[in-house]
C-alpha positions in Angstrom: 109.2 160.0 136.4 106.6 159.2 134.0 107.0 159.9 130.5 104.1 159.7 128.2 104.2 160.5 124.4 101.8 163.5 123.2 103.9 164.5 120.0 106.1 166.5 122.4 108.6 164.9 125.1 106.6 165.5 128.4 108.4 164.5 131.7 105.6 164.4 134.8 107.1 164.3 138.3 105.1 163.7 141.8 106.6 165.8 144.2 105.9 165.8 147.9 104.8 169.0 149.6 103.9 170.0 153.1 100.4 169.7 152.0 100.5 166.2 150.3 101.8 166.0 146.7 101.7 168.0 143.5 102.4 166.9 139.9 104.9 169.1 137.8 104.9 168.4 133.8 107.4 169.9 131.6 108.1 169.8 128.2 111.8 169.2 127.5 112.5 171.1 124.5 111.0 174.6 125.5 111.2 174.0 129.2 107.7 174.8 129.5 106.4 174.0 133.2 102.7 173.3 134.9 101.4 171.8 137.7 98.3 170.4 139.2 97.0 168.5 142.0 97.0 165.5 139.7 98.7 163.8 136.9 95.9 164.7 134.4 95.4 167.9 135.6 99.3 168.9 135.4 99.4 167.2 131.7 96.3 169.6 130.7 97.4 172.5 132.5 100.9 171.8 130.1 98.6 171.4 126.9 97.1 174.7 127.4 100.2 176.5 128.1 102.0 175.1 125.1 99.2 175.9 123.0 99.5 179.4 123.9 103.4 179.4 123.7 103.0 178.1 120.0 100.3 180.2 118.8 102.9 182.6 119.2 105.5 180.7 116.9 103.9 180.4 113.0 106.6 177.7 111.8 105.5 175.4 114.9 101.8 176.0 114.8 101.7 174.6 111.4 104.0 171.7 112.5 101.5 171.2 115.5 98.2 171.7 113.0 100.0 168.8 110.5 100.0 166.6 113.6 96.6 167.2 114.7 95.6 166.0 111.3 97.7 163.0 111.2 96.0 161.9 114.5 92.6 162.7 113.2 93.6 160.6 110.0 94.7 157.7 112.2 91.6 157.5 114.3 
């Protein structure tokens, strides 16, 4: 299990399948899950799924926008 910080708690697991491996990414609080053929693809897919979810939640959308502004200011 690999954990990486994105402003959300995301857990990425690598699972063996009959065709090789698949990576599954899950956001802990919402339970939103995505998958991909690579670690990076699973995380990008999860970011997209979270973005769609958060667009429908005004309070959380505001928090996400504040976090994005904070990250821009830190660069």
